[in-house]
ZAPA-851342 format. One record per residue: z negated, y, x of N, C-alpha, C in turn; residue in one letter; chain. Coordinates in nm, 2 decimals. Atoms other than C-alpha are relative to their C-alpha. Example, Ala and Ser with C-alpha at 12.3 -4.5 7.8 and 13.67 -1.06 7.14 Angstrom:
<recs>
REC    n.w    n.v    n.u   ca.w   ca.v   ca.u    c.w    c.v    c.u resn chain
REC   0.00  -0.12   0.09  -0.78  -0.45   1.23   0.00   0.12   0.09    a     A
REC   0.00  -0.11  -0.09  -0.71  -0.11   1.37  -0.08   0.11  -0.08    s     A
</recs>
This chain:
<recs>
REC    n.w    n.v    n.u   ca.w   ca.v   ca.u    c.w    c.v    c.u resn chain
REC   0.00   0.11  -0.10   0.35   4.85   1.79   0.15   0.01   0.09    m     A
REC  -0.11  -0.02  -0.10   0.57   4.83   2.10   0.04  -0.14   0.06    k     A
REC  -0.05   0.12  -0.06   0.77   4.52   2.23   0.07   0.05   0.12    i     A
REC  -0.05  -0.01  -0.14   0.85   4.50   2.59   0.01  -0.12   0.08    r     A
REC   0.01   0.12  -0.09   0.92   4.27   2.89  -0.13  -0.01   0.06    a     A
REC   0.14   0.01  -0.08   0.60   4.13   3.03  -0.01   0.02   0.14    a     A
REC   0.02  -0.02  -0.15   0.48   4.22   3.37  -0.09  -0.10   0.05    t     A
REC   0.12   0.08  -0.06   0.25   4.04   3.60  -0.13   0.05  -0.04    k     A
REC   0.13  -0.05   0.06  -0.02   4.26   3.48  -0.04  -0.06  -0.14    a     A
REC   0.02   0.04   0.15   0.01   4.10   3.11  -0.03  -0.14   0.04    d     A
REC   0.01   0.15   0.01  -0.02   3.73   3.24  -0.13  -0.05  -0.03    l     A
REC   0.11   0.06   0.04  -0.39   3.69   3.20  -0.02   0.02  -0.14    g     A
REC   0.00   0.00   0.14  -0.37   3.82   2.85   0.08  -0.09  -0.08    a     A
REC  -0.10   0.10   0.05  -0.07   3.60   2.78  -0.07  -0.13   0.00    i     A
REC   0.07   0.14   0.02  -0.27   3.30   2.87  -0.12  -0.01  -0.07    f     A
REC   0.11   0.00   0.10  -0.56   3.40   2.68   0.04  -0.04  -0.14    r     A
REC  -0.06   0.00   0.14  -0.34   3.43   2.36   0.04  -0.16   0.01    l     A
REC  -0.06   0.12   0.01  -0.17   3.09   2.46  -0.11  -0.10  -0.01    e     A
REC   0.12   0.10   0.02  -0.52   2.91   2.50  -0.06   0.02  -0.15    q     A
REC   0.04  -0.03   0.13  -0.64   3.06   2.17   0.07  -0.09  -0.10    a     A
REC  -0.07   0.05   0.09  -0.35   2.95   1.98   0.04  -0.15   0.01    a     A
REC  -0.06   0.15  -0.02  -0.25   2.60   2.14  -0.11  -0.08   0.06    f     A
REC   0.10   0.09  -0.06  -0.59   2.49   2.32   0.06  -0.09   0.11    g     A
REC  -0.04   0.09  -0.09  -0.53   2.18   2.52   0.17  -0.04   0.00    s     A
REC  -0.15   0.02   0.01  -0.14   2.18   2.42   0.06   0.12   0.06    h     A
REC  -0.06  -0.11  -0.05  -0.10   2.52   2.58   0.06  -0.01   0.13    g     A
REC  -0.07   0.00  -0.13   0.11   2.58   2.89  -0.11   0.05   0.10    y     A
REC   0.08  -0.02  -0.08  -0.09   2.62   3.20   0.04   0.13   0.08    p     A
REC  -0.02  -0.14  -0.05  -0.13   2.98   3.36   0.09   0.02   0.09    d     A
REC  -0.11  -0.04  -0.10   0.08   2.93   3.65   0.14   0.00  -0.05    f     A
REC  -0.15   0.02   0.06   0.39   2.83   3.44   0.03   0.12  -0.05    l     A
REC  -0.04  -0.13   0.04   0.38   3.16   3.29   0.07   0.10   0.11    f     A
REC  -0.06  -0.09  -0.14   0.42   3.33   3.64   0.11  -0.04   0.05    r     A
REC  -0.14   0.05  -0.03   0.70   3.09   3.73   0.09   0.04  -0.08    q     A
REC  -0.08  -0.02   0.10   0.86   3.16   3.41   0.04   0.14  -0.01    l     A
REC  -0.02  -0.14  -0.01   0.83   3.54   3.46   0.10   0.03   0.10    l     A
REC  -0.10   0.00  -0.11   1.05   3.49   3.77   0.13  -0.05  -0.03    e     A
REC  -0.12   0.07   0.05   1.29   3.27   3.62   0.09   0.07  -0.11    l     A
REC  -0.05  -0.05   0.11   1.35   3.44   3.29  -0.06   0.15  -0.03    w     A
REC   0.06  -0.13   0.05   1.20   3.79   3.30   0.02   0.09  -0.11    p     A
REC  -0.03  -0.08   0.13   1.38   3.92   3.00  -0.03  -0.08  -0.11    h     A
REC   0.05   0.10   0.12   1.26   3.61   2.78  -0.15  -0.01   0.00    f     A
REC   0.14  -0.01   0.03   0.89   3.69   2.81  -0.03   0.12  -0.04    l     A
REC   0.04  -0.12   0.06   0.81   3.96   2.57  -0.15   0.01  -0.04    l     A
REC   0.15  -0.04   0.06   0.48   4.11   2.47   0.02   0.10  -0.09    v     A
REC   0.01  -0.10   0.08   0.38   4.31   2.18  -0.12   0.07   0.02    a     A
REC   0.11  -0.10  -0.02   0.14   4.61   2.23  -0.05   0.07  -0.11    e     A
REC   0.05  -0.09   0.11  -0.07   4.79   1.97  -0.10   0.09   0.05    n     A
REC   0.09  -0.11  -0.06  -0.23   5.10   2.09  -0.06  -0.04   0.13    e     A
REC   0.02   0.03  -0.13  -0.21   4.97   2.44  -0.07  -0.13   0.02    g     A
REC   0.05   0.12  -0.01  -0.36   4.63   2.36   0.11  -0.12  -0.01    v     A
REC  -0.10   0.11   0.02  -0.15   4.31   2.41  -0.04  -0.07  -0.11    l     A
REC   0.04   0.07   0.11  -0.14   4.14   2.07   0.08  -0.12  -0.04    v     A
REC  -0.09   0.11   0.02   0.12   3.89   2.10   0.12  -0.02   0.12    g     A
REC  -0.12   0.03  -0.10   0.40   3.73   2.31   0.08  -0.13  -0.04    y     A
REC  -0.09   0.11   0.03   0.69   3.51   2.29   0.07  -0.03   0.13    v     A
REC  -0.05   0.06  -0.12   0.85   3.30   2.57   0.12  -0.08  -0.04    l     A
REC  -0.12   0.07   0.02   1.21   3.18   2.56   0.07  -0.03   0.14    g     A
REC  -0.07   0.04  -0.13   1.46   3.03   2.81   0.12  -0.05  -0.04    g     A
REC  -0.15   0.04   0.01   1.80   2.90   2.85  -0.01  -0.16   0.01    m     A
REC   0.00   0.16  -0.02   1.88   2.52   2.81   0.10  -0.02   0.11    g     A
REC  -0.10   0.05  -0.08   2.10   2.31   3.02   0.15   0.05  -0.03    e     A
REC  -0.14  -0.06   0.06   2.40   2.42   2.82  -0.03   0.13   0.00    a     A
REC   0.05  -0.16  -0.03   2.40   2.79   2.91  -0.01   0.08  -0.15    k     A
REC   0.00  -0.10   0.12   2.48   2.89   2.53  -0.12  -0.04  -0.10    e     A
REC   0.10   0.06   0.07   2.17   2.69   2.42  -0.15   0.08   0.05    q     A
REC   0.13  -0.08  -0.01   1.85   2.92   2.39  -0.10  -0.07  -0.05    g     A
REC   0.13   0.06   0.05   1.50   2.80   2.35  -0.11   0.09  -0.02    w     A
REC   0.13  -0.08   0.00   1.19   2.96   2.22  -0.11  -0.09   0.03    i     A
REC   0.09   0.09  -0.04   0.92   2.78   2.39  -0.15   0.03  -0.03    l     A
REC   0.15  -0.03   0.04   0.61   2.96   2.27  -0.01   0.15  -0.05    s     A
REC   0.02  -0.12   0.07   0.50   3.24   2.03  -0.14   0.00  -0.03    l     A
REC   0.15  -0.04   0.03   0.13   3.36   1.99  -0.02   0.13  -0.03    a     A
REC   0.05  -0.13   0.04  -0.03   3.64   1.82  -0.15  -0.01  -0.02    v     A
REC   0.15   0.01  -0.01  -0.39   3.73   1.85  -0.03  -0.01  -0.17    d     A
REC   0.04   0.05   0.13  -0.57   3.57   1.54  -0.03   0.13  -0.09    e     A
REC   0.05  -0.10   0.08  -0.70   3.90   1.42   0.12   0.10  -0.06    r     A
REC  -0.12  -0.10   0.02  -0.35   4.07   1.41   0.11  -0.08  -0.08    q     A
REC  -0.09   0.07   0.06  -0.15   3.79   1.23   0.01   0.06  -0.15    r     A
REC  -0.03  -0.08   0.13   0.01   3.89   0.90   0.04   0.12  -0.01    g     A
REC  -0.04  -0.14  -0.01   0.13   4.21   1.03   0.15   0.01   0.04    q     A
REC  -0.13  -0.03  -0.06   0.49   4.12   1.13   0.02  -0.02   0.13    g     A
REC  -0.01   0.00  -0.15   0.41   4.09   1.51   0.09  -0.13   0.04    i     A
REC  -0.09   0.12  -0.04   0.55   3.73   1.53   0.12   0.02  -0.04    g     A
REC  -0.16  -0.02   0.03   0.86   3.81   1.34   0.08   0.08   0.08    k     A
REC  -0.08  -0.13  -0.08   0.94   4.13   1.53   0.02  -0.07   0.15    a     A
REC  -0.03   0.08  -0.15   0.88   3.92   1.87   0.13  -0.10  -0.01    l     A
REC  -0.11   0.09   0.00   1.10   3.64   1.76   0.13   0.06  -0.02    l     A
REC  -0.14  -0.05   0.03   1.37   3.86   1.62   0.05   0.06   0.14    q     A
REC  -0.03  -0.08  -0.11   1.37   4.06   1.96   0.06  -0.10   0.10    h     A
REC  -0.01   0.09  -0.09   1.38   3.74   2.17   0.13  -0.07  -0.05    l     A
REC  -0.14   0.06   0.05   1.68   3.58   1.94   0.10   0.09   0.06    c     A
REC  -0.11  -0.10  -0.05   1.87   3.90   2.01   0.02  -0.01   0.12    r     A
REC  -0.01  -0.01  -0.13   1.80   3.91   2.37   0.08  -0.13   0.05    d     A
REC  -0.07   0.12  -0.04   1.91   3.53   2.41   0.13   0.01  -0.05    l     A
REC  -0.14  -0.02   0.05   2.22   3.59   2.20   0.08   0.09   0.10    a     A
REC  -0.07  -0.09  -0.10   2.31   3.89   2.43   0.03  -0.05   0.13    d     A
REC  -0.02   0.08  -0.14   2.27   3.66   2.73   0.09  -0.11  -0.03    s     A
REC  -0.09   0.12   0.02   2.51   3.41   2.59  -0.05  -0.12  -0.07    g     A
REC   0.08   0.11   0.06   2.28   3.19   2.39   0.01   0.04  -0.15    c     A
REC  -0.02  -0.03   0.16   2.42   3.24   2.03  -0.10  -0.09  -0.10    p     A
REC   0.09   0.09   0.08   2.21   2.94   1.91  -0.12  -0.02   0.07    s     A
REC   0.12   0.03  -0.06   1.84   2.88   1.96  -0.08  -0.11  -0.07    q     A
REC   0.09   0.11   0.04   1.60   2.59   1.92  -0.15   0.02   0.03    r     A
REC   0.13   0.00  -0.03   1.24   2.54   1.89  -0.07  -0.11  -0.06    l     A
REC   0.06   0.10   0.06   0.99   2.29   1.81  -0.14   0.05  -0.06    t     A
REC   0.12  -0.05   0.09   0.70   2.33   1.54  -0.06  -0.14  -0.05    v     A
REC   0.08   0.09   0.05   0.42   2.09   1.44   0.03   0.00  -0.17    h     A
REC  -0.04   0.01   0.14   0.51   1.97   1.07  -0.10   0.11  -0.09    p     A
REC   0.11  -0.07   0.09   0.18   2.14   0.94  -0.01   0.14   0.04    d     A
REC   0.02  -0.13  -0.06   0.22   2.46   1.14   0.04   0.10  -0.11    n     A
REC  -0.06  -0.11   0.08   0.25   2.77   0.90   0.08   0.09   0.05    s     A
REC  -0.12  -0.08  -0.07   0.48   2.95   1.14   0.13  -0.05  -0.03    a     A
REC  -0.12   0.08   0.02   0.74   2.69   1.03   0.07   0.09  -0.13    a     A
REC  -0.06  -0.07   0.11   0.79   2.92   0.71   0.07   0.14   0.05    g     A
REC  -0.06  -0.11  -0.06   0.85   3.22   0.94   0.14  -0.03   0.07    l     A
REC  -0.11   0.04  -0.07   1.10   3.02   1.15   0.12  -0.01  -0.09    y     A
REC  -0.11   0.02   0.12   1.30   2.92   0.83   0.04   0.13  -0.05    r     A
REC  -0.03  -0.12   0.07   1.29   3.27   0.68   0.09   0.08   0.11    a     A
REC  -0.06  -0.07  -0.11   1.45   3.38   1.03   0.15  -0.08   0.01    l     A
REC  -0.11   0.09  -0.02   1.74   3.13   0.99   0.00  -0.15   0.06    g     A
REC   0.02   0.14  -0.07   1.60   2.80   1.17   0.00  -0.09  -0.11    f     A
REC  -0.01   0.12   0.10   1.70   2.49   0.99  -0.04  -0.11   0.09    q     A
REC   0.03   0.13  -0.06   1.57   2.13   1.05   0.11  -0.07   0.06    l     A
REC  -0.12   0.07  -0.09   1.78   1.96   1.33  -0.04  -0.15  -0.02    e     A
REC   0.06   0.13   0.00   1.55   1.65   1.36  -0.15   0.02  -0.02    t     A
REC   0.13   0.02   0.00   1.20   1.53   1.35  -0.04  -0.11   0.09    t     A
REC   0.03   0.11  -0.09   1.03   1.33   1.62  -0.16  -0.02  -0.01    e     A
REC   0.15   0.03   0.02   0.69   1.15   1.55  -0.08   0.01   0.13    s     A
REC   0.10   0.01  -0.12   0.58   1.15   1.92   0.07   0.10   0.10    d     A
REC  -0.08  -0.09  -0.09   0.77   1.45   2.08  -0.10   0.04   0.11    y     A
REC   0.09  -0.04  -0.12   0.45   1.54   2.30  -0.09  -0.12   0.02    f     A
REC   0.08   0.10  -0.02   0.31   1.18   2.29  -0.03  -0.06  -0.12    g     A
REC   0.05   0.07   0.13   0.15   0.93   2.04  -0.06   0.10  -0.11    p     A
REC   0.06  -0.07   0.13   0.08   1.08   1.69   0.00   0.16   0.05    d     A
REC  -0.02  -0.15  -0.02   0.21   1.43   1.82   0.15   0.04  -0.06    e     A
REC  -0.14  -0.02   0.05   0.50   1.49   1.58   0.06   0.15   0.01    p     A
REC  -0.08  -0.14   0.00   0.74   1.81   1.60   0.13  -0.01  -0.08    r     A
REC  -0.14  -0.02   0.05   1.03   1.93   1.41   0.09   0.07   0.10    q     A
REC  -0.10  -0.09  -0.07   1.33   2.05   1.61   0.06   0.08  -0.10    v     A
REC  -0.08  -0.09   0.08   1.46   2.36   1.44   0.12   0.06   0.08    l     A
REC  -0.12  -0.07  -0.06   1.80   2.51   1.51   0.02   0.13  -0.08    l     A
REC  -0.06  -0.13   0.07   1.93   2.86   1.45   0.13   0.02   0.06    r     A
REC  -0.13  -0.01  -0.08   2.30   2.89   1.49   0.04   0.15  -0.01    r     A
REC  -0.06  -0.14  -0.01   2.44   3.24   1.60   0.14   0.01  -0.05    g     A
</recs>
C-alpha cells in the first residue's frame, strides 16, 4: 500500500468513497476540489496496486495550532487491513509537522471507527446531540500532541 498526496485525477474516486461511506451526509464533490487547493498536503490517498482504496482529509482550524480530521473513508472491501489507521497516522504527523500538534475530529457515537481513533490517542472532549442538526449526535474527540 502506498500513501500519497491526492491529485486532481483522484477526485472522482475520492468522491465515490465519500458517497459510499457517508451517503447524504457526505461532502459534495466540488468541496474536495476546493480543499485540494487550500490544503494540498492534507488530502491523502491510499493506493493498493494502483487502485485508490482510501482517503483522509484534514485541515487547519482558526487557531493555527489546531488541526482537524474532516473525513476518512476506506473502500468497504478493503476495511480491516490497517488502511484507515495508516492514513490517519500519516495525516496527524503531517498536521503536527505543519504546526498543529493537536487534532480534533467528530464521530457518530455508534461508528465503529471510534475505537480506531481512541487507539491512536484521541480522547472524548465533548458530545453534542445535534452537531449536524436534530438527532445527529457526534462526539468531538481531541488528540493532544
